[in-house]
N, C-alpha and C positions, 0 to 999 in steps of 0.2 A: 732661869725662869721657866717654869713648867708651862706647857701649852694646854693643860687640862681645862683651863678656864675659858678657852676659846669656844665659840658656838660653831655648830656644824658648817654653816655657810662660809666660815673663814678658814676652815681647815683645807689643806691641799695634799692629803695623803702622805706619800713618802717624801714630799718636799719638806715636810716639817720633821726635824729631828726630835728626839726625846726632850731636848732643850733647845731654846731659840736664843739667838743673840739679840741684844737690845742696847740702846744707848740711853744713858741718863744725863740729862742736860739741865743745868741750873737756869731757872727762869724767874722773872718777877712779874706778878700779875698787875695789869693796869685796869682799873675799874671803868675808865672811859673808852669810847671808841675813837681810834686815831683819825685825825682830820684828813690824812692822806688817803684813807679808805672810805671817805664820805661818799664817793661816787657809787660804791657798791650798794649803799642803802637805797638810793633813788634810781638805780639802774632798771631799765625796762626788761622784764623777764616773765617767763611762764613758771618758774620755780626758783627759789622757794617762795612760799606764800608770804604776804605782808606780815602776818602774825609771827611766822617763824623768823623772818628777818628782824622784827622788833625784839624778839626774845634773844636772838644771837647778839644783837647790839648791846643788850643789857649785860651780857656775859663779859664784855670787855675783851681784852687780848693779853698777850704776854710779850715780854721783851727778853731776848736771850743773847748771850755773847756771840758775836760774829767772828768766826774763825777765818784764818788764811787772809787776813787783811794786812797787807804790807805797810800801807801808809798810815794806819790808825790801829794801834794795838788795843784800844779801848772802845772799839765800835760795837754797837748793839744792833740787833735787827728785830723787827716785829714778827711775832709768831701768832698764827690764828688757829692753833691746834684745838682749842675748845670749840671754836666755831665750826671747824671741819668735822669734829666728832659729832656735833649736833646735826650737821647736814647729813652725815653718813647714816645716822639713825633714822632719817626720814626717807631713805632710799629703799624701794621695794626689793624683795628677794631676787626676782628675775634679773633686775639691773645689777644688783650686787654680784650675782653669779657671773654675769657677762664681764664685769670689771675684773673679777678674780681670774677669769679665764685668760684675759689679755695680760694680766699681771703675771700669771704663770708662764705665758708665752715669753714675756720679757725676761723672766728669771732663767728659763730653760734654754731659750734659743736666741734671743736678741742681745742679752747682756754680754756674752763673749765677743760679739762683733760690733757692738755699739756701746762704747765705753761711757758716753755722756748721758745716755738715757736712764732716767731714774723712775722709780715707782711714783714719786711725787708728781712727776710730769703726767703720768697716766691718771692720777687722781684729779689733777687740775682739769685735764681734758674731759674727764667724766662729769665734773661739776658743770662745765660749760655746755656739754651735750644735753644734760638734763635741763639746765636753765633755758636753753634755746628751744628744746623740743617739748618739754613739759613732762612731769612725772606720770601724769595720767596716760598720756599717749604712749610713752615708753613702757608703762606697766602693762599695756595690752599686748605688747609684742613678746615673742618667744626669745629665749636667750641668744640664739644664733643671730637673729635680726639685730638685736641691741649690740651684740659683739661686732657685727659688720659695720654698724654706724660708728662705733667707737674706734674701730680699726681705720675707717676712712678719715676720721678726724685726726688720728695720730699720723697717718700718712701725709695729710695736708699740712699738719704742724711741722713735720720733719722737712718736707720739701720747701716750705717757706721760711724755715728757721725761726719760727714764731710760736712761742708758748707763753702768753701773758699770765702773770700771776692772777689768781682768781679774785683776790680781794684788792690787790694793787695792780690794776691792769696796765699801768704805765711801765711796769717792769717786765722784761722778757726773761723768763727763766732759763732760756737757752744761752743768753749772753755770757754768763759766767762760765758755763761748761765749754762753750765754744772757744773762749779765750785760752783754754788749756789744751786745745786740740789743733793740730796743724790743718790748714785748709784742705790739703789733698787727702789727708787721712779722714777728715770730717766728711768730705764728699763721698769717699768710698764707703764709709760706714753707713751714711744715710742711704745710699743706693742699695747696699746689701740688705739693710734693715727693712726698707720699704718693700723690696722684693719678697722677703720672708713673710712680712705682714700680709701682703696680698695673697701669698700662697696659703697662709693659714685660713683665710676667708673661705677658700674653696675646698680645703682639706683639713678642717679643724680637728677631726678625729685623730689624724696622724700625730698632731702636735700635742693634744691635750688629754687623750683618753686613757693614758696609762693608769692614772689614779682611779678612774671609773672602773677599769678592768679589775683592779685589786679589790675595790669595794664589792663589785659584782661577784667575784670569786668568794669573798668572805660570806656574802649573803647566800650563795649557792651551797657553801659548806654548811652553813647554819641550817638551811632547809634540809639537807641530807641528814644531819644529826637529828632534827626534829622527826623526820620520817622514820629513822631507825628506832627512836624512842617510842613512837606510836606503834610501830610493828611489834616491838617487844611487849608493849602494854596489851595489844590485842592477843598476842600469844598467851600472856598471863591470864587474861580474861577467859580465853578459850579453855585453858587448862583448869581454871577454877570452875568454869561451867561444867566441865566433864566430871569434876569431883562432886559437884552439887547434884548432878544427874544420878550418880550412883549412891549418894548418901541421903537424899531427900525424896519424898514422894513426887511423882510427876506433876501433881497439881501446882506445886510451887515453882516449877521450871520457868513458865512465862514471866513470873515476877522477878526472878533472879536475872533472866536474860535482859529484861527491860531495865533493871537497875544497873547492870554492868554496861549496857549500851549507853545509858545516860552518863555514867562516870567517864566512859571513853570519850564521849562527845565533849564534856566539860573539860577534860584534860587536854583534848586536842585544841580547844579554843585558847586555853591558857598558854600552850606552847606556841601557837601560831600568832598570837597577838603581837610579839615583837617584830614579826616580819612586816606587818602592816605599817608599823611605826617607821621602820628602816626604809621601806619603799616609798 
């Protein structure tokens, strides 16, 4: 699966290979909203809006086969992937960047030492953070501030072993993964993970700036190429101007100088316009 369809805010530099792994899962769509998730509709919140909640409810949900169920090989679970996609589209760019930053932290640094932490846990905590704080309030903050709030929420969730499902809040998402981890190992993993998260809050550049450095280097190289082309163009204009001086009367010299200056200015604008878009 090529990653060329992904928008810039979802790309993470060298973290993405030319191809990405993905899972294909059979699902059946349910047109109605499940009764077990009725609480989510009437929940007190600052986000999402009532209009968006109503729209999500009309989308329904999906049911997918539930794997690793020893006592029931025909068990199914409810999936809210369409609802989550709809919510994700309503999240401002600065909040999305902060989420991607902590997701990148989880992939690079937390995952090796915390076997049970999944990106779905991070997304769930993000939804709860926006729901409790409000998208307008978070939208006014810079990415670092939103990242710190999300990191604090993750630390609190790990220390209390509590990560309620966003739509079915009676389900603790950590219960299943904790059952597969020995208590001593779980405690050690949580302690080391919490320590690393807290370190990332105060030294985020060390953890996450590798991709930004690569992007900045590419931009700098692009600028150098543009400057070289502009220099070559100016030399060409100068040479042409000298030829004009010796081949035409002096009265036409100001006209040609003005003409070539205009061409140089227009050419420079065309070359430099991508820099504005990238930055």
